N, C-alpha and C positions, 0 to 999 in steps of 0.2 A: 361265708360268702359278703350277708347280708344281714350284719349286729343292730340293727337296727336302734334296737334299745339304749347303744351305748354314747345315744346321740348329743347332742345332746335338745330338752324340751324347746316344744313353737317359743315363739317370741310372744305378747300381750296380743300384737300392733304390727303389722306391716311394717316393715324398717327400712323401704328405699320411695323417696318420693316416686308423684306418678305413679306406682304402677301398674300395670294391669293383670287381672287374675284368670289363665287362660284354663279349663277345664277339659279331660278326654274320660270321655264313659270306660269305665272299666267290665264294669256289670249294672243291673238296672233300679242299683238302690247307689254304686262306691263309685265310684270316679279319683282319674292322680285329677292333681293340676301342677299348673307350673307361675311364675312371677315372668311379666317383660317387662324390663324397664327400659323407656327409650331415654335414646341421651341425652343431656338434656343441651347440646350442640344443634340441633334439628335445629334450623328454621328455614323458612317460605323461600320454594325456588319454586319459578313461575314453571321449566320443565316437568314436573312430578306430578305424580295427580292431585287433583282438586278434594278439598278433604269438602262435610258434611254441613257445613260454616264459609266453603267458597274460596278458605285460608289456602294456598299453595304447600306441601308437606314436602320438603327433604324425605329424600330417600337416602338412610343411613343402613353402614354395611351394621352386622351383625351378630354377635358370640351366642355361640350353646354351650354355657360351663357348669360340667355334670359336676356333682363332686364325688368327694370319696367314701365309702365303704358306710362308717359311721357320722358323721354332718347329716344336713337338712338342709337348705336355702335360706333360711331366716340369717343365718350367720356369714354370708357372704361376702361381707360390705367391703374388704378390700379389691373383693373378683368388683361387683360396680363399680366404686370408682374409682380403679384404675384404668379402664377398661373406658369408661364416660373421660376421663380425662383426653386417650384417641378417638374421640368422636362414634364412640363403639357400639352399642344398647346391647341389651343384657337379654336373653332368655337363664331363670333358671326353668330347668327342670325336677319338678321333684321326683326320686323314684315311688313306685307303690308302697309303701307297707310306712315309707316314712313319714314327718309331721304332718302334714293336713292331707296327704293323699291314701288314699282306702285302696286295697288291696293286700294284698302278698306281695315281694317280689323275686319278679322271674325273667332270665334272663329277654326270654319272649316278650312277655306280657311289660313287659322299662319297654324294649323298642319297641313292639306299637304306641307307645304311650308320645315317646320321643319325635318315631314320625309322624305323628298327629298332630304334638308340636307346628312340629318341623314346619308340618302343609299349611297351616294357622298363620303362622308369621308368614309365608313368604308369599302368602296373600293381603299384605295390609300393605297401605298408598306409602308408611315410614323403614319401610322396609327397604332394603335393593336386595335383588334373588338371589342377581349372584358374588355374596360378598357373604354368604354364611357361612360363619369358617365352626368348625369347635375347639372345647379345649376340654379338657378330662385331667380328672387328678384322681389319685390312683386305681383303686378300680373307676370311677368316674374314666379313667382315659380306656377304661377297657368298653365306655360306656355308650362312650363316640366315637371310638371307632369300628364297632358295630353299627354304627345309627349311619355313620359314609360309604358298606355296603349296601347304602341302602336308600341312601339320599347327602348325593357327592357334595362335599365341604367346598370353600374357598380354599381352604389352607385344616391345616388336622396339627394340635402341639396337645403334646403327650404330656404327663406331667410324675416322677417317680410310680411310673404301670411295671404292670407282667405283663413279657408276652400272654401268656395266654392261662387260666387257670389251672389249664390241666400242670404246666410247665411248676405252677406252684406247686398245684398236691403231691409230685415228685417228693416234694422238697420235703413233705410231708409222712411221706413211705403210702401212699395212697393211690390206687394203680390209676390210672383212667374214666376207669370207666363208672367212679363214681361217681365224675364230677359227671354232676346234672349244670351246672355252668357253666362250659367252655368257654367264655371268648376269642376267643382262636385273631387276637390281635395280632399275631404276626403272619397271616395266612392276611389279611384286611393289608399291609405293609407289600405282602408279597407277591400280592393280584396286583398286575401292569392294567387291566382292565380298569381300572379307580386311579382315575390319576389325580391326586392333588398333591402338594408342596407341605412336607411333614417337619413339625416341629421338636426337639424330644429333648427333656426335659430331667433329668435321674441326678440324690447324691448320690458321690460316692463310702460315704458312711453309710445305707441305706439297710438294718437290719433288720427293718419290716422286708420291705421284697428287692431283694439285692438287687444293686448296681450293674451283676450281669444279666438282667433282661434289660433294658437297655441300649445297653452293648449285642444283647443280639439281634432285639430291630433295627436297629441301627445298619448292622451288619447286611440287614434282611434286606432295604429299604438303597440299602446304599449297592446289595446287587441285582438289586430290581431295577436299578438306575433312576432312584427314587427323586425327586430334589427335598436335599434331605439338609439341614441343621441339628445337630448333636453341643449337648454340651454339658457339662458336669458342676455340680457346687460338695465343696466338703460337711458337706452333715447329713443329720440325716431326714425317717423319712416325717416326721411331725413336725421338724422345726425346716422343716426345706423351706421358702433356699438358702436361712439362714442370713447372714452380717450381708447375704448381696442380693437383696432383692435390690436394690437401685439396676445393678447391673440387667438382675434375673425383667424387667421388665422393660430392659434395653435392649435388651433386646425380643420382648418381642415385637416388639413396635416396629422393630428396623425387618425380623421376619416378613414382619404387617404391610407393610412400607417399600419393602421390597421386588413384591410382590401383586403389590398393586390392590391390596385387596381394603388399605388403608390408602384415606391421602398423601399428600406428602406435606 
């Protein structure tokens, strides 16, 4: 579930301009970290909260982006760049045991850290707390959906993910009781008490997490009468979205604009 030893080493320095590092306590000695990268388009706004230097700060939408199971936040350049083009600030939480974060990864522990990070950014003057949305890739989409049970997103974007870790275990003939981190995204999507629009992406030729997982999530969302957009591309897991990268970002932009998560 958490093959962090397969991730690339951390970069020598923080890779993004104006990065603010957030921390969440794991224990007396260890911390989980996240990088908050404000959108460069943030400008003075007379209606926003005034900062310590008496300059009003515009409140921007924020995406909490959760990476895959063999990745770290250091190399999410494309995510930061593309979302900045949409005027969206980016929060990159690092999972426990990954990159610069201490501790060992567990579903419960990662959830606790993400709740902490969410609460920190929601208090910021340069963040529109009503337009915080989640985007996750592979395992990260399950992490983002798990967070949605505890902090309501303005929208949820899942990419190349599984319907549940239990369903993935069945593929390898492992019984459900052996799954320590069940990540029941299917239950989150089915829960009509949690109201959020949903955008699902998957590669038709995904050899790691079969496309049937996202199709199941689509069917569950439709049955729950959730606001859902579903899109497949003819690619595998690690090359997603393949040559369709521009269409992929256009889909994200349209989805967010149509639901007033980002401006027109």
